[in-house]
C-alpha positions as CSV (number, residue, x, y, z in Angstrom):
1,M,9.9,-19.5,-4.6
2,R,12.1,-17.7,-2.2
3,C,10.4,-14.4,-1.5
4,L,11.5,-11.2,0.3
5,I,9.0,-8.6,1.5
6,T,10.1,-5.3,2.8
7,G,7.6,-3.6,5.1
8,V,6.2,-7.0,6.0
9,A,4.7,-5.8,9.3
10,G,2.6,-3.2,7.5
11,F,-1.0,-3.3,6.2
12,I,-0.3,-4.7,2.7
13,G,2.9,-6.5,3.6
14,S,1.4,-8.7,6.2
15,H,-1.5,-9.8,4.0
16,L,0.9,-10.5,1.1
17,A,3.1,-12.6,3.4
18,E,0.2,-14.8,4.4
19,R,-0.9,-15.3,0.8
20,L,2.5,-16.4,-0.3
21,L,3.0,-18.7,2.7
22,A,-0.4,-20.3,2.0
23,E,0.7,-21.0,-1.6
24,G,3.8,-22.8,-0.4
25,H,6.5,-20.2,-0.8
26,E,9.3,-19.5,1.5
27,V,9.0,-15.9,2.8
28,W,11.6,-13.7,4.5
29,G,10.3,-10.4,5.8
30,I,12.0,-7.2,6.8
31,D,10.6,-4.3,8.8
32,N,12.2,-1.5,10.8
33,F,9.0,-0.6,12.7
34,V,9.2,3.1,11.7
35,E,7.4,5.2,14.3
36,Y,4.5,6.3,12.2
37,Y,1.9,4.4,14.2
38,P,2.2,2.0,17.2
39,R,4.5,-1.0,17.0
40,A,1.9,-3.1,18.8
41,I,-0.4,-2.8,15.7
42,K,2.4,-4.1,13.4
43,E,3.3,-6.9,15.8
44,R,-0.4,-8.0,15.7
45,N,-0.2,-7.8,11.9
46,L,2.6,-10.3,11.9
47,E,0.9,-13.0,14.0
48,G,-0.5,-14.9,11.0
49,A,2.8,-15.0,9.2
50,R,4.8,-16.0,12.3
51,S,2.6,-19.1,12.7
52,W,4.3,-20.6,9.6
53,E,7.7,-22.4,9.7
54,R,8.5,-21.1,6.3
55,F,8.4,-17.5,7.5
56,T,11.6,-15.7,8.7
57,F,11.5,-12.2,10.1
58,F,14.3,-9.7,10.3
59,E,14.1,-6.4,12.1
60,R,16.4,-4.4,9.9
61,D,16.6,-0.9,8.5
62,L,17.4,-0.7,4.8
63,L,19.4,2.5,5.4
64,D,21.7,0.9,7.9
65,P,25.1,-0.1,6.3
66,A,25.2,-3.0,8.9
67,S,21.8,-4.4,7.8
68,G,23.4,-7.3,5.9
69,L,21.3,-6.5,2.9
70,H,23.4,-8.5,0.4
71,T,23.2,-11.6,2.6
72,L,19.4,-11.2,3.0
73,L,19.0,-10.9,-0.7
74,D,21.2,-13.8,-1.6
75,G,19.2,-16.4,-3.5
76,M,15.9,-14.4,-3.5
77,E,13.7,-15.0,-6.5
78,W,10.8,-12.6,-5.8
79,V,11.3,-9.3,-4.0
80,F,8.3,-7.2,-3.1
81,H,9.3,-3.7,-2.0
82,L,6.5,-2.4,0.1
83,A,8.5,-0.5,2.8
84,A,8.0,3.2,2.7
85,Q,7.4,6.3,4.8
86,A,3.6,6.7,4.4
87,G,1.3,9.7,4.8
88,V,0.4,12.5,2.4
89,R,-0.3,15.1,5.1
90,A,2.8,14.3,7.1
91,S,5.2,14.8,4.2
92,W,5.3,18.6,4.3
93,G,8.0,20.6,6.1
94,R,11.0,19.2,8.0
95,D,9.7,15.7,8.1
96,F,10.2,15.4,4.3
97,A,13.8,14.2,5.1
98,R,12.2,10.9,6.3
99,Y,10.5,10.5,2.9
100,I,13.7,11.1,1.1
101,D,15.5,8.5,3.2
102,N,12.8,5.8,3.5
103,N,11.2,6.1,0.1
104,I,14.1,7.1,-2.2
105,V,17.4,6.3,-0.6
106,A,16.2,3.0,0.8
107,T,14.9,2.0,-2.6
108,Q,18.1,2.8,-4.3
109,R,20.1,0.8,-1.8
110,L,17.9,-2.2,-2.4
111,L,18.1,-1.9,-6.1
112,E,21.9,-1.5,-6.0
113,A,22.2,-4.6,-3.9
114,L,20.1,-6.5,-6.4
115,A,21.8,-5.1,-9.5
116,T,24.1,-8.2,-10.0
117,S,21.7,-10.8,-8.6
118,Q,21.7,-14.1,-10.5
119,S,18.6,-15.4,-8.8
120,L,16.1,-12.5,-9.0
121,R,13.1,-13.2,-11.2
122,R,10.9,-10.3,-10.2
123,F,11.1,-7.0,-8.3
124,V,7.6,-5.7,-7.5
125,Y,7.6,-2.1,-6.4
126,A,4.6,-0.8,-4.5
127,S,3.9,2.7,-5.9
128,S,0.9,4.9,-5.3
129,S,-1.9,6.8,-7.1
130,S,-0.3,9.8,-5.4
131,I,2.2,10.1,-8.2
132,Y,-0.6,11.4,-10.5
133,G,-1.8,14.4,-8.5
134,E,-4.9,16.3,-9.3
135,H,-6.5,15.4,-12.7
136,G,-10.2,15.6,-11.9
137,C,-12.6,12.7,-12.4
138,S,-11.2,11.4,-15.7
139,P,-9.9,7.8,-15.5
140,L,-6.1,7.9,-15.0
141,T,-4.1,5.8,-17.4
142,E,-0.5,4.9,-16.9
143,D,0.4,7.4,-19.6
144,T,-1.2,10.3,-17.8
145,L,1.5,12.9,-17.0
146,P,2.4,12.5,-13.3
147,R,2.3,15.7,-11.4
148,P,2.3,14.9,-7.7
149,H,0.3,17.1,-5.3
150,S,2.3,16.3,-2.2
151,P,5.9,15.7,-1.2
152,Y,4.9,12.1,-0.5
153,G,3.8,11.7,-4.1
154,V,7.1,13.2,-5.3
155,S,9.1,10.6,-3.3
156,K,7.1,7.7,-4.7
157,L,7.5,9.0,-8.3
158,A,11.3,9.4,-7.7
159,A,11.5,5.8,-6.5
160,E,9.6,4.7,-9.7
161,H,12.2,6.4,-11.8
162,L,15.0,4.7,-9.9
163,C,13.4,1.3,-10.5
164,L,13.1,1.9,-14.2
165,T,16.7,3.2,-14.3
166,Y,18.0,0.0,-12.8
167,H,15.7,-2.0,-15.2
168,R,17.2,-0.2,-18.2
169,N,20.8,-0.4,-17.1
170,F,21.0,-3.7,-15.3
171,D,18.0,-5.5,-16.8
172,L,16.4,-5.8,-13.4
173,P,13.0,-7.4,-13.9
174,V,10.9,-4.7,-12.2
175,V,7.2,-4.1,-12.2
176,L,5.6,-0.9,-10.8
177,L,2.2,-1.3,-9.2
178,R,0.3,1.9,-8.6
179,Y,-2.1,1.1,-5.8
180,F,-5.3,3.2,-5.4
181,S,-6.8,3.9,-2.0
182,V,-6.2,0.5,-0.4
183,Y,-8.6,-0.5,2.4
184,G,-9.6,-3.5,4.5
185,P,-8.6,-5.2,7.7
186,R,-5.3,-3.9,9.2
187,Q,-5.5,-0.6,7.4
188,R,-3.3,2.0,9.0
189,P,-4.9,4.0,11.8
190,D,-4.4,7.4,10.1
191,M,-6.3,6.4,6.9
192,A,-9.8,7.6,6.4
193,L,-11.8,4.4,6.5
194,H,-10.0,3.1,9.6
195,R,-10.7,6.5,11.3
196,F,-14.4,6.4,10.3
197,C,-14.9,2.8,11.5
198,K,-13.0,3.5,14.8
199,A,-15.1,6.6,15.5
200,I,-18.3,4.6,15.0
201,V,-17.2,1.8,17.3
202,E,-16.2,4.2,20.0
203,G,-19.3,6.4,19.6
204,E,-17.3,9.5,18.5
205,P,-18.1,12.0,15.7
206,L,-16.6,11.2,12.3
207,S,-14.2,13.9,11.2
208,I,-14.0,14.6,7.4
209,F,-11.5,16.9,5.7
210,G,-13.5,18.9,3.2
211,D,-17.2,18.6,2.3
212,G,-17.2,14.9,1.6
213,G,-17.7,15.3,-2.1
214,Q,-14.2,14.1,-2.9
215,S,-14.0,10.7,-4.5
216,R,-11.6,7.7,-4.4
217,D,-11.2,4.5,-6.4
218,F,-11.1,2.2,-3.3
219,T,-9.3,-1.1,-3.6
220,F,-9.8,-4.0,-1.2
221,I,-6.7,-5.5,0.2
222,S,-7.2,-9.0,-1.3
223,D,-7.4,-7.5,-4.8
224,I,-4.1,-5.6,-4.1
225,V,-2.5,-8.9,-3.0
226,E,-3.8,-10.8,-6.0
227,A,-2.4,-8.2,-8.4
228,S,1.0,-8.3,-6.6
229,V,1.3,-12.0,-6.8
230,R,0.3,-12.0,-10.5
231,A,2.9,-9.4,-11.2
232,A,5.6,-11.8,-9.9
233,T,4.9,-14.2,-12.8
234,A,3.7,-12.1,-15.7
235,E,6.7,-11.7,-18.0
236,Q,5.0,-9.2,-20.2
237,A,4.6,-6.8,-17.2
238,I,8.4,-6.4,-16.7
239,G,9.5,-2.8,-17.1
240,K,5.9,-1.4,-16.9
241,A,3.8,0.6,-14.5
242,L,0.3,-0.7,-13.8
243,N,-2.7,0.9,-12.1
244,I,-4.3,-1.4,-9.5
245,A,-7.7,-0.2,-8.4
246,G,-11.2,-1.3,-7.4
247,G,-13.1,0.0,-10.4
248,T,-15.4,2.3,-8.5
249,H,-15.9,6.1,-8.3
250,T,-17.1,6.7,-4.8
251,T,-17.4,9.9,-2.8
252,L,-16.8,10.0,1.0
253,C,-20.4,10.9,1.5
254,E,-21.4,7.7,-0.3
255,V,-18.9,5.8,1.9
256,L,-20.7,7.2,5.0
257,D,-24.0,6.1,3.7
258,L,-22.6,2.5,3.4
259,L,-21.3,2.7,6.9
260,R,-24.7,3.8,8.2
261,E,-26.2,0.7,6.6
262,I,-23.5,-1.6,8.1
263,N,-23.7,0.0,11.5
264,G,-27.5,0.4,11.6
265,R,-27.2,3.7,13.5
266,P,-27.1,7.4,12.7
267,L,-23.6,8.9,12.4
268,T,-22.4,12.2,13.8
269,I,-20.2,14.0,11.3
270,T,-17.9,17.0,11.6
271,H,-16.1,18.8,8.9
272,E,-12.6,20.2,8.9
273,Q,-10.7,22.2,6.3
274,A,-9.2,20.2,3.5
275,R,-5.5,19.6,4.0
276,P,-2.6,20.5,1.7
277,G,-1.7,17.6,-0.6
278,D,-5.1,15.9,-0.6
279,V,-6.4,15.5,-4.2
280,H,-10.1,15.8,-4.7
281,D,-10.7,12.8,-7.0
282,T,-9.0,9.6,-8.1
283,L,-10.2,7.1,-10.7
284,A,-8.1,4.5,-12.4
285,D,-8.1,2.9,-15.8
286,T,-7.0,-0.6,-15.1
287,S,-7.2,-2.0,-18.6
288,R,-3.4,-2.4,-18.8
289,A,-3.4,-4.6,-15.6
290,A,-6.3,-6.5,-17.0
291,G,-4.4,-7.2,-20.2
292,L,-1.0,-8.0,-18.7
293,L,-2.0,-9.6,-15.4
294,G,-5.5,-10.8,-16.0
295,Y,-6.4,-8.5,-13.1
296,T,-10.1,-7.9,-12.3
297,P,-11.1,-6.5,-8.9
298,Q,-13.3,-9.0,-7.1
299,V,-14.5,-7.3,-3.9
300,A,-17.3,-4.7,-4.0
301,L,-16.9,-1.7,-1.8
302,S,-20.0,-2.6,0.3
303,D,-18.6,-6.1,1.1
304,G,-15.1,-4.8,1.7
305,L,-16.3,-2.1,4.1
306,A,-18.4,-4.6,6.0
307,R,-15.2,-6.8,6.5
308,Q,-13.1,-3.8,7.5
309,F,-15.8,-2.6,10.0
310,A,-15.9,-6.1,11.5
311,S,-12.1,-6.0,12.0
312,I,-12.2,-2.6,13.6
313,L,-15.0,-3.7,15.9
314,D,-12.8,-6.6,17.0
315,L,-9.8,-4.3,17.4
316,Y,-11.4,-1.5,19.4
317,A,-14.7,-2.7,20.9
318,H,-13.1,-3.8,24.1
319,R,-12.1,-0.2,24.9
320,T,-15.7,0.9,25.1
321,G,-16.6,-1.8,27.7
């Protein structure tokens, strides 16, 4: 298949590109290196994909009228739209304009460019558990009423509605995947598990927002990639939203206990006030993804954390001498 990945230099996009290339697909990747974290990290993410002759990279901005979007999309069969302005806490205030542009307007322009495509077989949109907001510890089904708790969540939900609007009006074969707390090697530096592992490697205190009792349904990167690839071929998933999660209900305190075991040393922990937009608990019902995609998470949190810690050790240990 001819595949296009937006946000290919990011955490999920780079892993997905390598998986598709390993399976024999031709992959074109787009990234505009938005200044949310250092470009050098994203360039490192791309090293694996760039080793393949079947990978072509374009540094383009989907918002730029001169990006040549129609030419890039010509003949594409699978499109994975992962590009987004990330970050719950950063989405408040004046910076929300970036979320409107990069998460809503950019998605609309991509959909518009594909509306009359004759080659497109699947458009997989990377949504987020942030669209649900605060619902307590009950498992969230795809029919749970979305009530985003942050401007970021609002922007992702708006993009979902755009995708479904183009599906209904232009028969675009869209699938919405709501990713839950993705972790693993290459995780963004601002995300909690990356920050925790980095602090351990560098011998610094671990900073937690809140009391550590908040829980997440953590999902390892390879499970996210597996679900994304399956969504590209499952005809019955077209026009639907699917929860993609790890199947565990784990508090941050329990995560720290696992990191103590992995590291073999005591941890110094500091607490900060919880930040606006952070929900206390997330837990997904993934029965729809199981039924439509045959999706079952394969990586236990203890194993996934050990892999992420090893990758962070490789990334940062040289700084400590």
